[in-house]
N, C-alpha and C positions, 0 to 999 in steps of 0.2 A: 504494500500500500504506500502510495506517495502523496505528499501534500502538493496540491495544484500550484501554489505560488513558487515552490521550490522547482518543480518541473518546468514551469514557464520561464523562470529565471535562467535555468540551464539552456533551454531551447533558444531563448532570446540571445544569450551570450554567444553561443556557438554559431548561430545564424548570422550575427553581426561581425564576429571576430575570428571565426574558425579558419579563414584563409589567410589571415595576417601572419607575418613572421613574428617569432618571439622577440621581445625587446632585448633579451640578453644575447641573442644571436645563436643560442644553443638549439638543438633539436628537441623534439618532444620526448618526455620521459614515459615510463610505463604507466604512471598515474594519468598523464595527459591522454594517452591512448585509451585507458579505461574510461575516462570521461567521454571521449569521442565515441567509443562503442555504445555507451549508454545513450548518448544523443541519438544515434542511429536506431537503437533498439526502441526508443520512444516514438519512432516513426518519422524522424526528420530526414531531410534529403542529404545523403552523404556528399553530394557535390558542394555543399556549403563548407566542407572541411578541406583544409590544405592536403595535398597529396601525401605528405609525410604522416598525417593523422589517419588516413584511410587504411 
């Protein structure tokens, strides 16, 4: 069970920022990839994610 406001916040964030490079110049971590998987599992379009997160 998920809280709607938490789900919407996650979807909004990755839809807006998922293709932007990381500000530290490093690549995604395992945690970043886990969040990206959740984003897609919630039904979002994976094309909103950068290629390194897919």
